[in-house]
All heavy atoms as TSV, in Angstrom:
chain	resi	resn	atom	element	x	y	z
A	1	ALA	N	N	167.195	141.793	122.192
A	1	ALA	CA	C	166.547	142.075	120.934
A	1	ALA	C	C	165.043	142.262	121.137
A	1	ALA	O	O	164.441	143.105	120.485
A	1	ALA	CB	C	166.838	140.954	119.941
A	2	ASP	N	N	164.458	141.486	122.063
A	2	ASP	CA	C	163.018	141.602	122.307
A	2	ASP	C	C	162.654	142.989	122.824
A	2	ASP	O	O	161.670	143.581	122.393
A	2	ASP	CB	C	162.551	140.545	123.312
A	2	ASP	CG	C	162.713	139.132	122.792
A	2	ASP	OD1	O	162.722	138.954	121.555
A	2	ASP	OD2	O	162.828	138.216	123.623
A	3	ILE	N	N	163.442	143.487	123.743
A	3	ILE	CA	C	163.183	144.814	124.315
A	3	ILE	C	C	163.358	145.879	123.247
A	3	ILE	O	O	162.518	146.777	123.102
A	3	ILE	CB	C	164.113	145.087	125.523
A	3	ILE	CG1	C	163.798	144.113	126.648
A	3	ILE	CG2	C	163.986	146.532	125.989
A	3	ILE	CD1	C	164.818	144.096	127.759
A	4	TYR	N	N	164.425	145.797	122.458
A	4	TYR	CA	C	164.676	146.781	121.407
A	4	TYR	C	C	163.536	146.786	120.387
A	4	TYR	O	O	163.047	147.847	119.999
A	4	TYR	CB	C	166.004	146.503	120.715
A	4	TYR	CG	C	166.224	147.405	119.530
A	4	TYR	CD1	C	166.502	148.755	119.706
A	4	TYR	CD2	C	166.140	146.899	118.241
A	4	TYR	CE1	C	166.681	149.585	118.617
A	4	TYR	CE2	C	166.328	147.729	117.139
A	4	TYR	CZ	C	166.590	149.080	117.336
A	4	TYR	OH	O	166.772	149.902	116.258
A	5	GLU	N	N	163.099	145.611	119.933
A	5	GLU	CA	C	162.029	145.540	118.950
A	5	GLU	C	C	160.741	146.166	119.474
A	5	GLU	O	O	160.048	146.879	118.760
A	5	GLU	CB	C	161.804	144.100	118.530
A	5	GLU	CG	C	162.927	143.542	117.671
A	5	GLU	CD	C	162.797	142.057	117.399
A	5	GLU	OE1	O	161.728	141.469	117.670
A	5	GLU	OE2	O	163.773	141.487	116.877
A	6	ARG	N	N	160.407	145.898	120.739
A	6	ARG	CA	C	159.194	146.463	121.334
A	6	ARG	C	C	159.306	147.982	121.436
A	6	ARG	O	O	158.379	148.714	121.088
A	6	ARG	CB	C	158.959	145.821	122.699
A	6	ARG	CG	C	157.637	146.218	123.318
A	6	ARG	CD	C	157.316	145.454	124.586
A	6	ARG	NE	N	158.382	145.553	125.575
A	6	ARG	CZ	C	159.024	144.504	126.100
A	6	ARG	NH1	N	158.719	143.289	125.754
A	6	ARG	NH2	N	159.970	144.678	126.994
A	7	LEU	N	N	160.445	148.462	121.908
A	7	LEU	CA	C	160.647	149.908	122.051
A	7	LEU	C	C	160.660	150.603	120.686
A	7	LEU	O	O	160.058	151.663	120.523
A	7	LEU	CB	C	161.945	150.202	122.791
A	7	LEU	CG	C	162.279	151.667	122.997
A	7	LEU	CD1	C	161.202	152.372	123.797
A	7	LEU	CD2	C	163.629	151.818	123.651
A	8	ALA	N	N	161.318	149.999	119.703
A	8	ALA	CA	C	161.382	150.585	118.363
A	8	ALA	C	C	159.964	150.726	117.784
A	8	ALA	O	O	159.634	151.745	117.164
A	8	ALA	CB	C	162.254	149.742	117.453
A	9	ALA	N	N	159.107	149.732	117.987
A	9	ALA	CA	C	157.739	149.785	117.508
A	9	ALA	C	C	156.965	150.896	118.191
A	9	ALA	O	O	156.209	151.638	117.550
A	9	ALA	CB	C	157.045	148.432	117.722
A	10	GLU	N	N	157.140	151.052	119.508
A	10	GLU	CA	C	156.451	152.124	120.246
A	10	GLU	C	C	156.916	153.492	119.772
A	10	GLU	O	O	156.100	154.399	119.601
A	10	GLU	CB	C	156.697	151.969	121.739
A	10	GLU	CG	C	155.999	150.758	122.355
A	10	GLU	CD	C	156.347	150.562	123.822
A	10	GLU	OE1	O	156.832	151.521	124.472
A	10	GLU	OE2	O	156.130	149.452	124.323
A	11	LEU	N	N	158.222	153.652	119.561
A	11	LEU	CA	C	158.744	154.924	119.095
A	11	LEU	C	C	158.261	155.249	117.684
A	11	LEU	O	O	157.969	156.391	117.366
A	11	LEU	CB	C	160.271	154.928	119.146
A	11	LEU	CG	C	160.871	154.997	120.548
A	11	LEU	CD1	C	162.381	154.781	120.479
A	11	LEU	CD2	C	160.550	156.320	121.195
A	12	GLU	N	N	158.176	154.230	116.841
A	12	GLU	CA	C	157.713	154.431	115.475
A	12	GLU	C	C	156.280	154.951	115.459
A	12	GLU	O	O	155.937	155.832	114.670
A	12	GLU	CB	C	157.794	153.110	114.706
A	12	GLU	CG	C	157.516	153.262	113.223
A	12	GLU	CD	C	157.734	151.963	112.471
A	12	GLU	OE1	O	158.796	151.350	112.648
A	12	GLU	OE2	O	156.824	151.579	111.714
A	13	GLN	N	N	155.441	154.448	116.358
A	13	GLN	CA	C	154.052	154.921	116.458
A	13	GLN	C	C	153.993	156.389	116.852
A	13	GLN	O	O	153.036	157.086	116.525
A	13	GLN	CB	C	153.269	154.081	117.456
A	13	GLN	CG	C	152.992	152.676	116.964
A	13	GLN	CD	C	152.252	151.863	118.002
A	13	GLN	OE1	O	151.863	152.348	119.063
A	13	GLN	NE2	N	152.037	150.580	117.703
A	14	LEU	N	N	155.015	156.866	117.545
A	14	LEU	CA	C	155.084	158.271	117.952
A	14	LEU	C	C	155.765	159.136	116.893
A	14	LEU	O	O	155.958	160.332	117.098
A	14	LEU	CB	C	155.842	158.388	119.284
A	14	LEU	CG	C	155.201	157.714	120.482
A	14	LEU	CD1	C	156.144	157.742	121.690
A	14	LEU	CD2	C	153.879	158.387	120.821
A	15	GLY	N	N	156.173	158.518	115.794
A	15	GLY	CA	C	156.832	159.255	114.728
A	15	GLY	C	C	158.342	159.401	114.924
A	15	GLY	O	O	158.976	160.216	114.272
A	16	CYS	N	N	158.900	158.611	115.823
A	16	CYS	CA	C	160.335	158.670	116.110
A	16	CYS	C	C	161.003	157.391	115.620
A	16	CYS	O	O	160.357	156.361	115.473
A	16	CYS	CB	C	160.590	158.814	117.608
A	16	CYS	SG	S	159.899	160.289	118.336
A	17	GLY	N	N	162.277	157.455	115.421
A	17	GLY	CA	C	163.050	156.280	115.053
A	17	GLY	C	C	164.156	156.056	116.060
A	17	GLY	O	O	164.438	156.930	116.882
A	18	CYS	N	N	164.762	154.892	116.004
A	18	CYS	CA	C	165.894	154.613	116.872
A	18	CYS	C	C	166.809	153.612	116.188
A	18	CYS	O	O	166.420	152.947	115.220
A	18	CYS	CB	C	165.441	154.098	118.230
A	18	CYS	SG	S	164.578	152.524	118.198
A	19	GLU	N	N	168.017	153.514	116.694
A	19	GLU	CA	C	169.013	152.604	116.169
A	19	GLU	C	C	169.771	151.992	117.328
A	19	GLU	O	O	170.226	152.716	118.228
A	19	GLU	CB	C	169.975	153.355	115.253
A	19	GLU	CG	C	171.095	152.522	114.703
A	19	GLU	CD	C	172.083	153.353	113.893
A	19	GLU	OE1	O	171.897	154.569	113.760
A	19	GLU	OE2	O	173.060	152.759	113.410
A	20	CYS	N	N	169.910	150.696	117.350
A	20	CYS	CA	C	170.674	150.025	118.403
A	20	CYS	C	C	172.162	150.101	118.053
A	20	CYS	O	O	172.568	149.674	116.975
A	20	CYS	CB	C	170.250	148.575	118.552
A	20	CYS	SG	S	171.106	147.732	119.884
A	21	LEU	N	N	172.948	150.655	118.931
A	21	LEU	CA	C	174.384	150.851	118.687
A	21	LEU	C	C	175.237	149.736	119.281
A	21	LEU	O	O	176.453	149.805	119.220
A	21	LEU	CB	C	174.821	152.200	119.245
A	21	LEU	CG	C	174.080	153.409	118.674
A	21	LEU	CD1	C	174.539	154.687	119.362
A	21	LEU	CD2	C	174.280	153.506	117.168
A	22	GLY	N	N	174.608	148.740	119.857
A	22	GLY	CA	C	175.345	147.625	120.442
A	22	GLY	C	C	174.679	147.185	121.726
A	22	GLY	O	O	173.688	147.748	122.159
A	23	GLY	N	N	175.248	146.176	122.342
A	23	GLY	CA	C	174.657	145.641	123.553
A	23	GLY	C	C	175.703	145.170	124.535
A	23	GLY	O	O	176.905	145.352	124.328
A	24	GLY	N	N	175.253	144.552	125.583
A	24	GLY	CA	C	176.121	144.045	126.616
A	24	GLY	C	C	175.315	143.661	127.831
A	24	GLY	O	O	174.106	143.506	127.752
A	25	ARG	N	N	175.972	143.544	128.948
A	25	ARG	CA	C	175.332	143.143	130.189
A	25	ARG	C	C	175.682	144.146	131.295
A	25	ARG	O	O	176.701	144.824	131.212
A	25	ARG	CB	C	175.838	141.763	130.610
A	25	ARG	CG	C	175.705	140.712	129.532
A	25	ARG	CD	C	174.905	139.565	130.028
A	25	ARG	NE	N	174.806	138.442	129.133
A	25	ARG	CZ	C	174.110	138.396	128.007
A	25	ARG	NH1	N	173.533	139.468	127.570
A	25	ARG	NH2	N	174.008	137.294	127.309
A	26	ILE	N	N	174.833	144.172	132.314
A	26	ILE	CA	C	175.089	145.023	133.480
A	26	ILE	C	C	174.900	144.175	134.733
A	26	ILE	O	O	173.866	143.550	134.926
A	26	ILE	CB	C	174.134	146.234	133.534
A	26	ILE	CG1	C	174.365	147.137	132.321
A	26	ILE	CG2	C	174.323	147.006	134.836
A	26	ILE	CD1	C	173.414	148.321	132.225
A	27	SER	N	N	175.929	144.162	135.574
A	27	SER	CA	C	175.867	143.488	136.862
A	27	SER	C	C	175.667	144.575	137.926
A	27	SER	O	O	176.454	145.509	137.995
A	27	SER	CB	C	177.174	142.729	137.133
A	27	SER	OG	O	177.205	142.257	138.465
A	28	HIS	N	N	174.618	144.434	138.729
A	28	HIS	CA	C	174.298	145.430	139.751
A	28	HIS	C	C	174.307	144.782	141.126
A	28	HIS	O	O	173.503	143.893	141.399
A	28	HIS	CB	C	172.911	146.021	139.467
A	28	HIS	CG	C	172.488	147.056	140.442
A	28	HIS	ND1	N	171.177	147.402	140.607
A	28	HIS	CD2	C	173.181	147.828	141.295
A	28	HIS	CE1	C	171.075	148.348	141.524
A	28	HIS	NE2	N	172.290	148.619	141.960
A	29	GLU	N	N	175.244	145.222	141.959
A	29	GLU	CA	C	175.326	144.739	143.337
A	29	GLU	C	C	174.837	145.876	144.225
A	29	GLU	O	O	175.606	146.750	144.641
A	29	GLU	CB	C	176.761	144.360	143.689
A	29	GLU	CG	C	177.312	143.222	142.866
A	29	GLU	CD	C	178.759	142.957	143.208
A	29	GLU	OE1	O	179.079	142.803	144.410
A	29	GLU	OE2	O	179.583	142.924	142.269
A	30	ARG	N	N	173.545	145.883	144.493
A	30	ARG	CA	C	172.905	146.979	145.222
A	30	ARG	C	C	173.526	147.205	146.613
A	30	ARG	O	O	173.837	148.341	146.970
A	30	ARG	CB	C	171.414	146.696	145.362
A	30	ARG	CG	C	170.647	147.815	146.002
A	30	ARG	CD	C	169.180	147.485	146.084
A	30	ARG	NE	N	168.753	146.968	144.787
A	30	ARG	CZ	C	167.710	147.401	144.115
A	30	ARG	NH1	N	166.960	148.332	144.626
A	30	ARG	NH2	N	167.400	146.888	142.948
A	31	ASP	N	N	173.689	146.137	147.391
A	31	ASP	CA	C	174.217	146.303	148.752
A	31	ASP	C	C	175.652	146.839	148.752
A	31	ASP	O	O	176.011	147.637	149.618
A	31	ASP	CB	C	174.159	144.977	149.516
A	31	ASP	CG	C	172.714	144.550	149.794
A	31	ASP	OD1	O	171.820	145.421	149.783
A	31	ASP	OD2	O	172.501	143.346	150.008
A	32	ALA	N	N	176.441	146.420	147.788
A	32	ALA	CA	C	177.841	146.883	147.689
A	32	ALA	C	C	177.960	148.203	146.931
A	32	ALA	O	O	179.041	148.776	146.861
A	32	ALA	CB	C	178.685	145.813	147.015
A	33	ARG	N	N	176.854	148.661	146.344
A	33	ARG	CA	C	176.828	149.895	145.558
A	33	ARG	C	C	177.855	149.836	144.420
A	33	ARG	O	O	178.660	150.729	144.228
A	33	ARG	CB	C	177.028	151.121	146.423
A	33	ARG	CG	C	175.927	151.280	147.469
A	33	ARG	CD	C	176.069	152.496	148.311
A	33	ARG	NE	N	175.196	153.617	148.085
A	33	ARG	CZ	C	173.878	153.626	147.978
A	33	ARG	NH1	N	173.232	152.515	147.983
A	33	ARG	NH2	N	173.196	154.731	147.825
A	34	ARG	N	N	177.768	148.715	143.659
A	34	ARG	CA	C	178.656	148.506	142.526
A	34	ARG	C	C	177.845	148.151	141.281
A	34	ARG	O	O	176.903	147.369	141.370
A	34	ARG	CB	C	179.635	147.377	142.800
A	34	ARG	CG	C	180.861	147.777	143.552
A	34	ARG	CD	C	181.908	146.672	143.501
A	34	ARG	NE	N	181.459	145.451	144.127
A	34	ARG	CZ	C	181.878	145.001	145.293
A	34	ARG	NH1	N	182.794	145.656	145.969
A	34	ARG	NH2	N	181.409	143.880	145.796
A	35	ILE	N	N	178.284	148.706	140.154
A	35	ILE	CA	C	177.723	148.346	138.854
A	35	ILE	C	C	178.893	148.055	137.924
A	35	ILE	O	O	179.865	148.806	137.891
A	35	ILE	CB	C	176.865	149.488	138.278
A	35	ILE	CG1	C	175.647	149.752	139.175
A	35	ILE	CG2	C	176.421	149.161	136.853
A	35	ILE	CD1	C	174.810	150.949	138.753
A	36	HIS	N	N	178.792	146.942	137.190
A	36	HIS	CA	C	179.822	146.579	136.220
A	36	HIS	C	C	179.164	146.335	134.870
A	36	HIS	O	O	178.219	145.556	134.757
A	36	HIS	CB	C	180.569	145.326	136.671
A	36	HIS	CG	C	181.691	144.936	135.780
A	36	HIS	ND1	N	182.800	145.729	135.603
A	36	HIS	CD2	C	181.865	143.858	134.981
A	36	HIS	CE1	C	183.616	145.144	134.742
A	36	HIS	NE2	N	183.071	144.004	134.349
A	37	VAL	N	N	179.633	147.032	133.846
A	37	VAL	CA	C	179.123	146.922	132.481
A	37	VAL	C	C	180.136	146.100	131.684
A	37	VAL	O	O	181.330	146.374	131.734
A	37	VAL	CB	C	178.955	148.315	131.851
A	37	VAL	CG1	C	178.407	148.214	130.444
A	37	VAL	CG2	C	178.075	149.208	132.720
A	38	TYR	N	N	179.652	145.091	130.945
A	38	TYR	CA	C	180.587	144.199	130.245
A	38	TYR	C	C	179.895	143.468	129.104
A	38	TYR	O	O	178.675	143.535	128.946
A	38	TYR	CB	C	181.155	143.170	131.229
A	38	TYR	CG	C	180.116	142.214	131.782
A	38	TYR	CD1	C	179.966	140.950	131.238
A	38	TYR	CD2	C	179.279	142.587	132.831
A	38	TYR	CE1	C	179.022	140.069	131.734
A	38	TYR	CE2	C	178.334	141.726	133.325
A	38	TYR	CZ	C	178.207	140.468	132.780
A	38	TYR	OH	O	177.258	139.607	133.263
A	39	GLY	N	N	180.680	142.755	128.326
A	39	GLY	CA	C	180.167	141.840	127.330
A	39	GLY	C	C	179.670	142.492	126.048
A	39	GLY	O	O	180.007	143.625	125.726
A	40	TYR	N	N	178.855	141.741	125.329
A	40	TYR	CA	C	178.375	142.170	124.023
A	40	TYR	C	C	177.059	141.463	123.713
A	40	TYR	O	O	176.645	140.542	124.422
A	40	TYR	CB	C	179.406	141.849	122.936
A	40	TYR	CG	C	179.712	140.377	122.825
A	40	TYR	CD1	C	179.049	139.587	121.902
A	40	TYR	CD2	C	180.640	139.778	123.657
A	40	TYR	CE1	C	179.320	138.233	121.803
A	40	TYR	CE2	C	180.916	138.425	123.566
A	40	TYR	CZ	C	180.252	137.658	122.632
A	40	TYR	OH	O	180.513	136.325	122.545
A	41	SER	N	N	176.427	141.870	122.653
A	41	SER	CA	C	175.204	141.247	122.170
A	41	SER	C	C	175.545	140.402	120.943
A	41	SER	O	O	176.244	140.876	120.046
A	41	SER	CB	C	174.190	142.326	121.789
A	41	SER	OG	O	173.163	141.801	120.968
A	42	MET	N	N	175.035	139.200	120.887
A	42	MET	CA	C	175.259	138.341	119.721
A	42	MET	C	C	174.671	138.986	118.473
A	42	MET	O	O	175.245	138.898	117.400
A	42	MET	CB	C	174.623	136.972	119.940
A	42	MET	CG	C	175.281	136.163	121.040
A	42	MET	SD	S	176.930	135.610	120.636
A	42	MET	CE	C	176.577	134.278	119.521
A	43	GLY	N	N	173.536	139.651	118.589
A	43	GLY	CA	C	172.866	140.227	117.442
A	43	GLY	C	C	173.297	141.637	117.098
A	43	GLY	O	O	173.312	142.041	115.937
A	44	PHE	N	N	173.673	142.426	118.098
A	44	PHE	CA	C	173.965	143.846	117.888
A	44	PHE	C	C	175.432	144.208	118.074
A	44	PHE	O	O	175.821	145.345	117.857
A	44	PHE	CB	C	173.109	144.711	118.830
A	44	PHE	CG	C	171.648	144.568	118.602
A	44	PHE	CD1	C	170.844	143.949	119.537
A	44	PHE	CD2	C	171.052	145.059	117.449
A	44	PHE	CE1	C	169.479	143.817	119.338
A	44	PHE	CE2	C	169.693	144.929	117.238
A	44	PHE	CZ	C	168.903	144.304	118.180
A	45	GLY	N	N	176.253	143.263	118.498
A	45	GLY	CA	C	177.656	143.566	118.737
A	45	GLY	C	C	177.891	144.225	120.080
A	45	GLY	O	O	177.037	144.191	120.966
A	46	ARG	N	N	179.053	144.843	120.236
A	46	ARG	CA	C	179.442	145.442	121.515
A	46	ARG	C	C	179.092	146.926	121.530
A	46	ARG	O	O	179.405	147.648	120.594
A	46	ARG	CB	C	180.946	145.269	121.717
A	46	ARG	CG	C	181.442	145.704	123.080
A	46	ARG	CD	C	182.918	145.467	123.286
A	46	ARG	NE	N	183.469	144.290	122.641
A	46	ARG	CZ	C	183.389	143.045	123.104
A	46	ARG	NH1	N	182.770	142.814	124.225
A	46	ARG	NH2	N	183.925	142.056	122.443
A	47	ALA	N	N	178.476	147.359	122.584
A	47	ALA	CA	C	178.208	148.786	122.779
A	47	ALA	C	C	179.473	149.474	123.280
A	47	ALA	O	O	180.421	148.807	123.711
A	47	ALA	CB	C	177.086	148.968	123.805
A	48	LYS	N	N	179.497	150.781	123.233
A	48	LYS	CA	C	180.607	151.530	123.813
A	48	LYS	C	C	180.364	151.622	125.320
A	48	LYS	O	O	179.654	152.513	125.807
A	48	LYS	CB	C	180.712	152.924	123.188
A	48	LYS	CG	C	181.163	152.910	121.767
A	48	LYS	CD	C	181.384	154.323	121.261
A	48	LYS	CE	C	181.864	154.287	119.828
A	48	LYS	NZ	N	182.074	155.646	119.312
A	49	HIS	N	N	180.958	150.693	126.051
A	49	HIS	CA	C	180.715	150.611	127.490
A	49	HIS	C	C	181.205	151.856	128.232
A	49	HIS	O	O	180.673	152.192	129.285
A	49	HIS	CB	C	181.359	149.366	128.077
A	49	HIS	CG	C	180.784	148.096	127.526
A	49	HIS	ND1	N	179.472	147.935	127.149
A	49	HIS	CD2	C	181.372	146.902	127.263
A	49	HIS	CE1	C	179.267	146.721	126.698
A	49	HIS	NE2	N	180.403	146.068	126.755
A	50	SER	N	N	182.181	152.547	127.684
A	50	SER	CA	C	182.654	153.766	128.322
A	50	SER	C	C	181.545	154.816	128.348
A	50	SER	O	O	181.392	155.561	129.320
A	50	SER	CB	C	183.896	154.312	127.617
A	50	SER	OG	O	183.609	154.597	126.264
A	51	VAL	N	N	180.747	154.882	127.300
A	51	VAL	CA	C	179.620	155.834	127.244
A	51	VAL	C	C	178.553	155.438	128.257
A	51	VAL	O	O	178.058	156.281	129.013
A	51	VAL	CB	C	179.039	155.897	125.809
A	51	VAL	CG1	C	177.782	156.749	125.773
A	51	VAL	CG2	C	180.082	156.427	124.835
A	52	THR	N	N	178.211	154.168	128.279
A	52	THR	CA	C	177.212	153.665	129.239
A	52	THR	C	C	177.665	153.953	130.666
A	52	THR	O	O	176.878	154.419	131.500
A	52	THR	CB	C	177.022	152.149	129.054
A	52	THR	OG1	O	176.653	151.889	127.701
A	52	THR	CG2	C	175.969	151.607	129.990
A	53	THR	N	N	178.934	153.711	130.938
A	53	THR	CA	C	179.474	153.911	132.281
A	53	THR	C	C	179.388	155.379	132.702
A	53	THR	O	O	179.019	155.678	133.839
A	53	THR	CB	C	180.938	153.417	132.338
A	53	THR	OG1	O	180.943	152.023	132.044
A	53	THR	CG2	C	181.548	153.640	133.707
A	54	GLU	N	N	179.699	156.290	131.802
A	54	GLU	CA	C	179.625	157.719	132.128
A	54	GLU	C	C	178.186	158.129	132.454
A	54	GLU	O	O	177.951	158.902	133.381
A	54	GLU	CB	C	180.194	158.559	131.000
A	54	GLU	CG	C	181.696	158.457	130.871
A	54	GLU	CD	C	182.442	158.728	132.182
A	54	GLU	OE1	O	182.151	159.742	132.849
A	54	GLU	OE2	O	183.292	157.901	132.554
A	55	LYS	N	N	177.222	157.608	131.725
A	55	LYS	CA	C	175.817	157.915	131.990
A	55	LYS	C	C	175.374	157.354	133.337
A	55	LYS	O	O	174.652	157.995	134.089
A	55	LYS	CB	C	174.937	157.419	130.858
A	55	LYS	CG	C	175.263	158.115	129.551
A	55	LYS	CD	C	174.166	158.011	128.573
A	55	LYS	CE	C	174.488	158.752	127.291
A	55	LYS	NZ	N	174.503	160.170	127.416
A	56	LEU	N	N	175.837	156.137	133.649
A	56	LEU	CA	C	175.517	155.550	134.938
A	56	LEU	C	C	176.152	156.331	136.092
A	56	LEU	O	O	175.524	156.524	137.140
A	56	LEU	CB	C	175.955	154.085	134.980
A	56	LEU	CG	C	175.109	153.119	134.167
A	56	LEU	CD1	C	175.834	151.787	134.023
A	56	LEU	CD2	C	173.741	152.940	134.772
A	57	LYS	N	N	177.380	156.798	135.891
A	57	LYS	CA	C	178.045	157.582	136.946
A	57	LYS	C	C	177.290	158.871	137.238
A	57	LYS	O	O	177.228	159.305	138.393
A	57	LYS	CB	C	179.489	157.908	136.537
A	57	LYS	CG	C	180.424	156.741	136.645
A	57	LYS	CD	C	181.831	157.116	136.216
A	57	LYS	CE	C	182.792	155.952	136.339
A	57	LYS	NZ	N	184.154	156.302	135.906
A	58	ALA	N	N	176.728	159.479	136.219
A	58	ALA	CA	C	175.952	160.694	136.419
A	58	ALA	C	C	174.676	160.426	137.221
A	58	ALA	O	O	174.271	161.238	138.056
A	58	ALA	CB	C	175.595	161.338	135.069
A	59	LYS	N	N	174.066	159.283	136.988
A	59	LYS	CA	C	172.822	158.916	137.669
A	59	LYS	C	C	173.075	158.351	139.068
A	59	LYS	O	O	172.280	158.541	139.967
A	59	LYS	CB	C	172.064	157.893	136.806
A	59	LYS	CG	C	170.781	157.411	137.386
A	59	LYS	CD	C	169.723	158.479	137.347
A	59	LYS	CE	C	168.407	157.915	137.865
A	59	LYS	NZ	N	167.387	158.917	138.035
A	60	TYR	N	N	174.200	157.626	139.234
A	60	TYR	CA	C	174.529	156.954	140.501
A	60	TYR	C	C	175.914	157.390	140.968
A	60	TYR	O	O	176.851	156.592	140.984
A	60	TYR	CB	C	174.487	155.441	140.319
A	60	TYR	CG	C	173.148	154.925	139.837
A	60	TYR	CD1	C	172.937	154.623	138.496
A	60	TYR	CD2	C	172.087	154.755	140.730
A	60	TYR	CE1	C	171.707	154.164	138.040
A	60	TYR	CE2	C	170.856	154.302	140.286
A	60	TYR	CZ	C	170.670	154.018	138.946
A	60	TYR	OH	O	169.459	153.556	138.506
A	61	PRO	N	N	176.066	158.638	141.412
A	61	PRO	CA	C	177.394	159.135	141.783
A	61	PRO	C	C	177.986	158.464	143.022
A	61	PRO	O	O	179.206	158.493	143.200
A	61	PRO	CB	C	177.154	160.624	142.036
A	61	PRO	CG	C	175.702	160.739	142.345
A	61	PRO	CD	C	175.026	159.644	141.554
A	62	ASP	N	N	177.161	157.812	143.818
A	62	ASP	CA	C	177.658	157.169	145.034
A	62	ASP	C	C	178.002	155.687	144.814
A	62	ASP	O	O	178.284	154.972	145.759
A	62	ASP	CB	C	176.649	157.312	146.166
A	62	ASP	CG	C	175.282	156.763	145.812
A	62	ASP	OD1	O	174.939	156.715	144.611
A	62	ASP	OD2	O	174.542	156.373	146.738
A	63	TYR	N	N	177.995	155.245	143.571
A	63	TYR	CA	C	178.334	153.871	143.222
A	63	TYR	C	C	179.743	153.778	142.642
A	63	TYR	O	O	180.238	154.722	142.023
A	63	TYR	CB	C	177.390	153.335	142.136
A	63	TYR	CG	C	176.137	152.671	142.650
A	63	TYR	CD1	C	175.176	153.374	143.347
A	63	TYR	CD2	C	175.896	151.337	142.382
A	63	TYR	CE1	C	174.013	152.779	143.774
A	63	TYR	CE2	C	174.744	150.712	142.812
A	63	TYR	CZ	C	173.791	151.431	143.505
A	63	TYR	OH	O	172.663	150.822	143.936
A	64	GLU	N	N	180.363	152.620	142.802
A	64	GLU	CA	C	181.580	152.288	142.071
A	64	GLU	C	C	181.114	151.671	140.749
A	64	GLU	O	O	180.440	150.637	140.746
A	64	GLU	CB	C	182.421	151.287	142.847
A	64	GLU	CG	C	183.602	150.782	142.073
A	64	GLU	CD	C	184.308	149.620	142.766
A	64	GLU	OE1	O	184.038	149.354	143.948
A	64	GLU	OE2	O	185.119	148.968	142.095
A	65	ILE	N	N	181.463	152.311	139.644
A	65	ILE	CA	C	180.992	151.856	138.334
A	65	ILE	C	C	182.181	151.569	137.439
A	65	ILE	O	O	183.036	152.444	137.230
A	65	ILE	CB	C	180.044	152.874	137.695
A	65	ILE	CG1	C	178.856	153.122	138.643
A	65	ILE	CG2	C	179.573	152.386	136.331
A	65	ILE	CD1	C	177.884	154.172	138.183
A	66	THR	N	N	182.248	150.345	136.924
A	66	THR	CA	C	183.369	149.901	136.096
A	66	THR	C	C	182.848	149.269	134.816
A	66	THR	O	O	181.664	148.942	134.717
A	66	THR	CB	C	184.247	148.886	136.849
A	66	THR	OG1	O	183.432	147.750	137.216
A	66	THR	CG2	C	184.866	149.488	138.089
A	67	TRP	N	N	183.763	149.068	133.870
A	67	TRP	CA	C	183.390	148.377	132.636
A	67	TRP	C	C	184.568	147.601	132.077
A	67	TRP	O	O	185.716	147.878	132.401
A	67	TRP	CB	C	182.860	149.361	131.587
A	67	TRP	CG	C	183.846	150.323	131.018
A	67	TRP	CD1	C	184.188	151.553	131.539
A	67	TRP	CD2	C	184.644	150.179	129.841
A	67	TRP	NE1	N	185.122	152.157	130.753
A	67	TRP	CE2	C	185.418	151.337	129.698
A	67	TRP	CE3	C	184.765	149.170	128.896
A	67	TRP	CZ2	C	186.304	151.515	128.657
A	67	TRP	CZ3	C	185.661	149.356	127.834
A	67	TRP	CH2	C	186.397	150.527	127.723
A	68	ALA	N	N	184.249	146.617	131.243
A	68	ALA	CA	C	185.255	145.792	130.552
A	68	ALA	C	C	184.630	145.251	129.269
A	68	ALA	O	O	183.426	145.051	129.198
A	68	ALA	CB	C	185.713	144.646	131.434
A	69	ASP	N	N	185.458	145.038	128.276
A	69	ASP	CA	C	184.966	144.461	127.019
A	69	ASP	C	C	184.851	142.942	127.098
A	69	ASP	O	O	184.181	142.337	126.271
A	69	ASP	CB	C	185.889	144.840	125.862
A	69	ASP	CG	C	185.639	146.248	125.368
A	69	ASP	OD1	O	184.509	146.752	125.524
A	69	ASP	OD2	O	186.569	146.853	124.820
A	70	GLU	N	N	185.452	142.323	128.095
A	70	GLU	CA	C	185.420	140.876	128.216
A	70	GLU	C	C	184.059	140.404	128.715
A	70	GLU	O	O	183.337	141.142	129.349
A	70	GLU	CB	C	186.510	140.379	129.186
A	70	GLU	CG	C	187.919	140.595	128.703
A	70	GLU	CD	C	188.392	142.025	128.917
A	70	GLU	OE1	O	187.936	142.661	129.882
A	70	GLU	OE2	O	189.181	142.496	128.111
A	71	GLY	N	N	183.772	139.155	128.457
A	71	GLY	CA	C	182.559	138.529	128.973
A	71	GLY	C	C	181.462	138.516	127.944
A	71	GLY	O	O	181.509	139.145	126.912
A	72	TYR	N	N	180.438	137.702	128.232
A	72	TYR	CA	C	179.280	137.624	127.351
A	72	TYR	C	C	178.028	137.912	128.105
A	72	TYR	O	O	177.761	137.712	129.177
A	72	TYR	CB	C	179.184	136.235	126.700
A	72	TYR	CG	C	177.874	136.047	125.977
A	72	TYR	CD1	C	177.654	136.729	124.794
A	72	TYR	CD2	C	176.876	135.254	126.475
A	72	TYR	CE1	C	176.432	136.583	124.132
A	72	TYR	CE2	C	175.676	135.089	125.823
A	72	TYR	CZ	C	175.461	135.766	124.643
A	72	TYR	OH	O	174.268	135.640	123.994
């Protein structure tokens, strides 16, 4: 929430708006080249992890990238 509030304020000063669509966690194992997206935000609910995962796959094509709705 702290990051979102700060970013929203910066965007507002530029004349832009934003909306948080949910949250979660990201586990990054750099040496193993693995990223796992999971969980939810207490304040914002669960993000669509499938969307996050697809964006990460485009940026990190040499990583194993997975997601799950379980976890906090």
